[in-house]
Backbone atoms as SQL, in Angstrom:
CREATE TABLE atoms (id INTEGER PRIMARY KEY, chain TEXT, resi INTEGER, resn TEXT, atom TEXT, x REAL, y REAL, z REAL);
INSERT INTO atoms VALUES
  (1, 'A', 1, 'MET', 'N', 3.177, 2.228, -9.261),
  (2, 'A', 1, 'MET', 'CA', 2.313, 1.439, -10.115),
  (3, 'A', 1, 'MET', 'C', 2.484, 1.832, -11.574),
  (4, 'A', 2, 'ASP', 'N', 3.623, 2.383, -11.885),
  (5, 'A', 2, 'ASP', 'CA', 3.891, 2.816, -13.253),
  (6, 'A', 2, 'ASP', 'C', 4.165, 1.639, -14.184),
  (7, 'A', 3, 'TYR', 'N', 4.769, 0.590, -13.647),
  (8, 'A', 3, 'TYR', 'CA', 5.149, -0.549, -14.471),
  (9, 'A', 3, 'TYR', 'C', 4.032, -1.600, -14.504),
  (10, 'A', 4, 'PHE', 'N', 3.858, -2.224, -15.668),
  (11, 'A', 4, 'PHE', 'CA', 2.877, -3.300, -15.769),
  (12, 'A', 4, 'PHE', 'C', 3.272, -4.469, -14.873),
  (13, 'A', 5, 'THR', 'N', 4.568, -4.700, -14.702),
  (14, 'A', 5, 'THR', 'CA', 5.029, -5.767, -13.819),
  (15, 'A', 5, 'THR', 'C', 4.527, -5.533, -12.401),
  (16, 'A', 6, 'THR', 'N', 4.645, -4.316, -11.914),
  (17, 'A', 6, 'THR', 'CA', 4.171, -3.992, -10.569),
  (18, 'A', 6, 'THR', 'C', 2.664, -4.187, -10.472),
  (19, 'A', 7, 'LYS', 'N', 1.933, -3.679, -11.462),
  (20, 'A', 7, 'LYS', 'CA', 0.470, -3.827, -11.459),
  (21, 'A', 7, 'LYS', 'C', 0.072, -5.298, -11.436),
  (22, 'A', 8, 'ASN', 'N', 0.733, -6.111, -12.248),
  (23, 'A', 8, 'ASN', 'CA', 0.411, -7.533, -12.292),
  (24, 'A', 8, 'ASN', 'C', 0.725, -8.231, -10.975),
  (25, 'A', 9, 'LEU', 'N', 1.845, -7.887, -10.347),
  (26, 'A', 9, 'LEU', 'CA', 2.188, -8.472, -9.045),
  (27, 'A', 9, 'LEU', 'C', 1.158, -8.105, -7.986),
  (28, 'A', 10, 'VAL', 'N', 0.738, -6.846, -7.978),
  (29, 'A', 10, 'VAL', 'CA', -0.268, -6.408, -7.005),
  (30, 'A', 10, 'VAL', 'C', -1.577, -7.161, -7.242),
  (31, 'A', 11, 'GLU', 'N', -2.002, -7.264, -8.493),
  (32, 'A', 11, 'GLU', 'CA', -3.250, -7.969, -8.800),
  (33, 'A', 11, 'GLU', 'C', -3.171, -9.456, -8.446),
  (34, 'A', 12, 'ASP', 'N', -2.002, -10.066, -8.603),
  (35, 'A', 12, 'ASP', 'CA', -1.840, -11.494, -8.322),
  (36, 'A', 12, 'ASP', 'C', -1.713, -11.818, -6.834),
  (37, 'A', 13, 'HIS', 'N', -1.244, -10.860, -6.030),
  (38, 'A', 13, 'HIS', 'CA', -0.918, -11.167, -4.628),
  (39, 'A', 13, 'HIS', 'C', -1.694, -10.365, -3.586),
  (40, 'A', 14, 'PHE', 'N', -2.402, -9.337, -4.001),
  (41, 'A', 14, 'PHE', 'CA', -3.089, -8.463, -3.052),
  (42, 'A', 14, 'PHE', 'C', -4.486, -8.140, -3.554),
  (43, 'A', 15, 'ILE', 'N', -5.282, -7.570, -2.677),
  (44, 'A', 15, 'ILE', 'CA', -6.573, -7.012, -3.070),
  (45, 'A', 15, 'ILE', 'C', -6.416, -5.503, -2.974),
  (46, 'A', 16, 'PRO', 'N', -6.169, -4.847, -4.117),
  (47, 'A', 16, 'PRO', 'CA', -5.953, -3.395, -4.066),
  (48, 'A', 16, 'PRO', 'C', -7.252, -2.646, -3.829),
  (49, 'A', 17, 'ALA', 'N', -7.150, -1.552, -3.098),
  (50, 'A', 17, 'ALA', 'CA', -8.312, -0.701, -2.849),
  (51, 'A', 17, 'ALA', 'C', -7.860, 0.748, -2.816),
  (52, 'A', 18, 'ILE', 'N', -8.579, 1.567, -3.497),
  (53, 'A', 18, 'ILE', 'CA', -8.358, 3.010, -3.432),
  (54, 'A', 18, 'ILE', 'C', -9.583, 3.573, -2.742),
  (55, 'A', 19, 'VAL', 'N', -9.356, 4.247, -1.626),
  (56, 'A', 19, 'VAL', 'CA', -10.474, 4.703, -0.802),
  (57, 'A', 19, 'VAL', 'C', -10.329, 6.173, -0.469),
  (58, 'A', 20, 'LYS', 'N', -11.444, 6.788, -0.140),
  (59, 'A', 20, 'LYS', 'CA', -11.430, 8.182, 0.290),
  (60, 'A', 20, 'LYS', 'C', -10.786, 8.260, 1.671),
  (61, 'A', 21, 'SER', 'N', -9.900, 9.204, 1.836),
  (62, 'A', 21, 'SER', 'CA', -9.226, 9.344, 3.127),
  (63, 'A', 21, 'SER', 'C', -10.152, 9.904, 4.195),
  (64, 'A', 22, 'SER', 'N', -11.283, 10.433, 3.800),
  (65, 'A', 22, 'SER', 'CA', -12.209, 11.009, 4.777),
  (66, 'A', 22, 'SER', 'C', -13.079, 9.951, 5.464),
  (67, 'A', 23, 'SER', 'N', -13.024, 8.724, 4.988),
  (68, 'A', 23, 'SER', 'CA', -13.811, 7.663, 5.587),
  (69, 'A', 23, 'SER', 'C', -13.302, 7.355, 6.992),
  (70, 'A', 24, 'LYS', 'N', -14.202, 7.271, 7.957),
  (71, 'A', 24, 'LYS', 'CA', -13.792, 6.981, 9.336),
  (72, 'A', 24, 'LYS', 'C', -13.144, 5.603, 9.451),
  (73, 'A', 25, 'LYS', 'N', -13.594, 4.653, 8.654),
  (74, 'A', 25, 'LYS', 'CA', -12.992, 3.314, 8.689),
  (75, 'A', 25, 'LYS', 'C', -11.544, 3.350, 8.206),
  (76, 'A', 26, 'VAL', 'N', -11.251, 4.234, 7.264),
  (77, 'A', 26, 'VAL', 'CA', -9.903, 4.348, 6.706),
  (78, 'A', 26, 'VAL', 'C', -8.985, 5.115, 7.641),
  (79, 'A', 27, 'MET', 'N', -9.496, 6.112, 8.308),
  (80, 'A', 27, 'MET', 'CA', -8.667, 6.987, 9.149),
  (81, 'A', 27, 'MET', 'C', -7.937, 6.235, 10.252),
  (82, 'A', 28, 'GLN', 'N', -8.440, 5.089, 10.658),
  (83, 'A', 28, 'GLN', 'CA', -7.746, 4.325, 11.699),
  (84, 'A', 28, 'GLN', 'C', -6.378, 3.816, 11.231),
  (85, 'A', 29, 'TYR', 'N', -6.166, 3.800, 9.930),
  (86, 'A', 29, 'TYR', 'CA', -4.904, 3.319, 9.378),
  (87, 'A', 29, 'TYR', 'C', -3.948, 4.449, 8.991),
  (88, 'A', 30, 'ILE', 'N', -4.362, 5.681, 9.175),
  (89, 'A', 30, 'ILE', 'CA', -3.557, 6.841, 8.790),
  (90, 'A', 30, 'ILE', 'C', -3.006, 7.499, 10.059),
  (91, 'A', 31, 'PRO', 'N', -1.684, 7.610, 10.202),
  (92, 'A', 31, 'PRO', 'CA', -1.135, 8.298, 11.369),
  (93, 'A', 31, 'PRO', 'C', -1.612, 9.752, 11.414),
  (94, 'A', 32, 'GLU', 'N', -1.850, 10.247, 12.606),
  (95, 'A', 32, 'GLU', 'CA', -2.367, 11.615, 12.771),
  (96, 'A', 32, 'GLU', 'C', -1.447, 12.667, 12.170),
  (97, 'A', 33, 'ASP', 'N', -0.148, 12.410, 12.154),
  (98, 'A', 33, 'ASP', 'CA', 0.796, 13.404, 11.643),
  (99, 'A', 33, 'ASP', 'C', 1.046, 13.293, 10.134),
  (100, 'A', 34, 'ASP', 'N', 0.286, 12.418, 9.443),
  (101, 'A', 34, 'ASP', 'CA', 0.453, 12.269, 7.996),
  (102, 'A', 34, 'ASP', 'C', -0.562, 13.152, 7.275),
  (103, 'A', 35, 'PRO', 'N', -0.116, 14.215, 6.591),
  (104, 'A', 35, 'PRO', 'CA', -1.048, 15.099, 5.897),
  (105, 'A', 35, 'PRO', 'C', -1.555, 14.521, 4.575),
  (106, 'A', 36, 'LEU', 'N', -1.106, 13.318, 4.224),
  (107, 'A', 36, 'LEU', 'CA', -1.498, 12.641, 2.982),
  (108, 'A', 36, 'LEU', 'C', -1.186, 13.472, 1.744),
  (109, 'A', 37, 'GLU', 'N', -0.033, 14.138, 1.782),
  (110, 'A', 37, 'GLU', 'CA', 0.430, 14.876, 0.606),
  (111, 'A', 37, 'GLU', 'C', 0.866, 13.901, -0.481),
  (112, 'A', 38, 'ASN', 'N', 1.314, 12.719, -0.066),
  (113, 'A', 38, 'ASN', 'CA', 1.663, 11.646, -0.985),
  (114, 'A', 38, 'ASN', 'C', 0.687, 10.496, -0.766),
  (115, 'A', 39, 'CYS', 'N', 0.717, 9.525, -1.651),
  (116, 'A', 39, 'CYS', 'CA', -0.101, 8.332, -1.463),
  (117, 'A', 39, 'CYS', 'C', 0.389, 7.578, -0.230),
  (118, 'A', 40, 'ARG', 'N', -0.455, 6.744, 0.323),
  (119, 'A', 40, 'ARG', 'CA', -0.071, 5.927, 1.470),
  (120, 'A', 40, 'ARG', 'C', -0.353, 4.473, 1.128),
  (121, 'A', 41, 'LEU', 'N', 0.613, 3.628, 1.372),
  (122, 'A', 41, 'LEU', 'CA', 0.470, 2.193, 1.163),
  (123, 'A', 41, 'LEU', 'C', 0.213, 1.552, 2.516),
  (124, 'A', 42, 'VAL', 'N', -0.917, 0.891, 2.632),
  (125, 'A', 42, 'VAL', 'CA', -1.255, 0.180, 3.861),
  (126, 'A', 42, 'VAL', 'C', -1.551, -1.263, 3.469),
  (127, 'A', 43, 'VAL', 'N', -0.822, -2.194, 4.071),
  (128, 'A', 43, 'VAL', 'CA', -1.031, -3.612, 3.811),
  (129, 'A', 43, 'VAL', 'C', -1.589, -4.221, 5.087),
  (130, 'A', 44, 'LEU', 'N', -2.743, -4.854, 4.944),
  (131, 'A', 44, 'LEU', 'CA', -3.415, -5.482, 6.080),
  (132, 'A', 44, 'LEU', 'C', -3.357, -6.994, 5.949),
  (133, 'A', 45, 'SER', 'N', -3.319, -7.669, 7.087),
  (134, 'A', 45, 'SER', 'CA', -3.443, -9.129, 7.075),
  (135, 'A', 45, 'SER', 'C', -4.907, -9.472, 6.836),
  (136, 'A', 46, 'LYS', 'N', -5.187, -10.735, 6.649),
  (137, 'A', 46, 'LYS', 'CA', -6.577, -11.162, 6.458),
  (138, 'A', 46, 'LYS', 'C', -7.438, -10.838, 7.666),
  (139, 'A', 47, 'SER', 'N', -6.806, -10.772, 8.834),
  (140, 'A', 47, 'SER', 'CA', -7.560, -10.465, 10.052),
  (141, 'A', 47, 'SER', 'C', -7.674, -8.962, 10.312),
  (142, 'A', 48, 'GLY', 'N', -7.044, -8.140, 9.445),
  (143, 'A', 48, 'GLY', 'CA', -7.160, -6.693, 9.580),
  (144, 'A', 48, 'GLY', 'C', -6.016, -6.023, 10.306),
  (145, 'A', 49, 'ASP', 'N', -4.999, -6.791, 10.699),
  (146, 'A', 49, 'ASP', 'CA', -3.827, -6.200, 11.351),
  (147, 'A', 49, 'ASP', 'C', -2.969, -5.482, 10.314),
  (148, 'A', 50, 'VAL', 'N', -2.393, -4.346, 10.699),
  (149, 'A', 50, 'VAL', 'CA', -1.534, -3.590, 9.784),
  (150, 'A', 50, 'VAL', 'C', -0.170, -4.262, 9.710),
  (151, 'A', 51, 'LEU', 'N', 0.197, -4.699, 8.515),
  (152, 'A', 51, 'LEU', 'CA', 1.500, -5.314, 8.293),
  (153, 'A', 51, 'LEU', 'C', 2.514, -4.287, 7.816),
  (154, 'A', 52, 'LEU', 'N', 2.033, -3.273, 7.108),
  (155, 'A', 52, 'LEU', 'CA', 2.894, -2.222, 6.586),
  (156, 'A', 52, 'LEU', 'C', 2.054, -0.983, 6.388),
  (157, 'A', 53, 'SER', 'N', 2.608, 0.156, 6.745),
  (158, 'A', 53, 'SER', 'CA', 1.940, 1.437, 6.517),
  (159, 'A', 53, 'SER', 'C', 3.030, 2.469, 6.290),
  (160, 'A', 54, 'GLU', 'N', 3.055, 3.000, 5.064),
  (161, 'A', 54, 'GLU', 'CA', 4.098, 3.975, 4.748),
  (162, 'A', 54, 'GLU', 'C', 3.630, 4.908, 3.642),
  (163, 'A', 55, 'GLY', 'N', 4.164, 6.112, 3.668),
  (164, 'A', 55, 'GLY', 'CA', 3.922, 7.048, 2.589),
  (165, 'A', 55, 'GLY', 'C', 4.758, 6.638, 1.391),
  (166, 'A', 56, 'VAL', 'N', 4.211, 6.780, 0.211),
  (167, 'A', 56, 'VAL', 'CA', 4.932, 6.417, -1.007),
  (168, 'A', 56, 'VAL', 'C', 4.936, 7.590, -1.970),
  (169, 'A', 57, 'TYR', 'N', 5.888, 7.578, -2.857),
  (170, 'A', 57, 'TYR', 'CA', 6.024, 8.655, -3.828),
  (171, 'A', 57, 'TYR', 'C', 6.233, 8.036, -5.203),
  (172, 'A', 58, 'ALA', 'N', 6.141, 8.854, -6.221),
  (173, 'A', 58, 'ALA', 'CA', 6.177, 8.368, -7.602),
  (174, 'A', 58, 'ALA', 'C', 7.581, 7.980, -8.036),
  (175, 'A', 59, 'ASN', 'N', 7.980, 6.776, -7.726),
  (176, 'A', 59, 'ASN', 'CA', 9.249, 6.218, -8.181),
  (177, 'A', 59, 'ASN', 'C', 8.966, 4.769, -8.562),
  (178, 'A', 60, 'PRO', 'N', 8.783, 4.491, -9.856),
  (179, 'A', 60, 'PRO', 'CA', 8.374, 3.149, -10.261),
  (180, 'A', 60, 'PRO', 'C', 9.379, 2.059, -9.904),
  (181, 'A', 61, 'ASP', 'N', 10.658, 2.365, -9.910),
  (182, 'A', 61, 'ASP', 'CA', 11.658, 1.366, -9.540),
  (183, 'A', 61, 'ASP', 'C', 11.526, 0.983, -8.073),
  (184, 'A', 62, 'GLU', 'N', 11.359, 1.984, -7.219),
  (185, 'A', 62, 'GLU', 'CA', 11.206, 1.727, -5.782),
  (186, 'A', 62, 'GLU', 'C', 9.892, 1.000, -5.504),
  (187, 'A', 63, 'GLY', 'N', 8.845, 1.360, -6.216),
  (188, 'A', 63, 'GLY', 'CA', 7.559, 0.688, -6.044),
  (189, 'A', 63, 'GLY', 'C', 7.648, -0.792, -6.367),
  (190, 'A', 64, 'LEU', 'N', 8.282, -1.116, -7.478),
  (191, 'A', 64, 'LEU', 'CA', 8.454, -2.518, -7.860),
  (192, 'A', 64, 'LEU', 'C', 9.282, -3.259, -6.819),
  (193, 'A', 65, 'LYS', 'N', 10.334, -2.616, -6.341),
  (194, 'A', 65, 'LYS', 'CA', 11.199, -3.229, -5.325),
  (195, 'A', 65, 'LYS', 'C', 10.412, -3.520, -4.040),
  (196, 'A', 66, 'ARG', 'N', 9.593, -2.576, -3.615),
  (197, 'A', 66, 'ARG', 'CA', 8.837, -2.763, -2.368),
  (198, 'A', 66, 'ARG', 'C', 7.767, -3.837, -2.504),
  (199, 'A', 67, 'ILE', 'N', 7.092, -3.873, -3.644),
  (200, 'A', 67, 'ILE', 'CA', 6.072, -4.900, -3.849),
  (201, 'A', 67, 'ILE', 'C', 6.722, -6.277, -3.883),
  (202, 'A', 68, 'ARG', 'N', 7.838, -6.413, -4.580),
  (203, 'A', 68, 'ARG', 'CA', 8.552, -7.702, -4.602),
  (204, 'A', 68, 'ARG', 'C', 9.008, -8.112, -3.210),
  (205, 'A', 69, 'SER', 'N', 9.450, -7.150, -2.415),
  (206, 'A', 69, 'SER', 'CA', 9.880, -7.432, -1.045),
  (207, 'A', 69, 'SER', 'C', 8.714, -7.931, -0.195),
  (208, 'A', 70, 'LEU', 'N', 7.546, -7.305, -0.342),
  (209, 'A', 70, 'LEU', 'CA', 6.368, -7.745, 0.405),
  (210, 'A', 70, 'LEU', 'C', 5.977, -9.179, 0.028),
  (211, 'A', 71, 'ILE', 'N', 6.025, -9.469, -1.250),
  (212, 'A', 71, 'ILE', 'CA', 5.679, -10.809, -1.713),
  (213, 'A', 71, 'ILE', 'C', 6.681, -11.832, -1.186),
  (214, 'A', 72, 'ALA', 'N', 7.959, -11.490, -1.195),
  (215, 'A', 72, 'ALA', 'CA', 8.995, -12.390, -0.689),
  (216, 'A', 72, 'ALA', 'C', 8.815, -12.695, 0.790),
  (217, 'A', 73, 'LYS', 'N', 8.247, -11.737, 1.533),
  (218, 'A', 73, 'LYS', 'CA', 7.996, -11.930, 2.969),
  (219, 'A', 73, 'LYS', 'C', 6.678, -12.666, 3.209),
  (220, 'A', 74, 'ASN', 'N', 6.030, -13.079, 2.123),
  (221, 'A', 74, 'ASN', 'CA', 4.728, -13.756, 2.206),
  (222, 'A', 74, 'ASN', 'C', 3.673, -12.920, 2.881),
  (223, 'A', 75, 'VAL', 'N', 3.693, -11.619, 2.607),
  (224, 'A', 75, 'VAL', 'CA', 2.690, -10.713, 3.172),
  (225, 'A', 75, 'VAL', 'C', 1.436, -10.820, 2.366);
């Protein structure tokens, strides 16, 4: 989310949420073996199904690429 382009794409196509990982509602989306040392990107469908769940790291080029890929897949 380093680039304004990425931020604008996320705001235009998704509902971003930053949540506490200790929430029981959130923990259902976190794999048990993920220590959350890095951020985690979880994309849900409107019905709540997990479309994507992956650990992410600070690489603005890769972040922009992944967000564009999600949008292209109509996620």
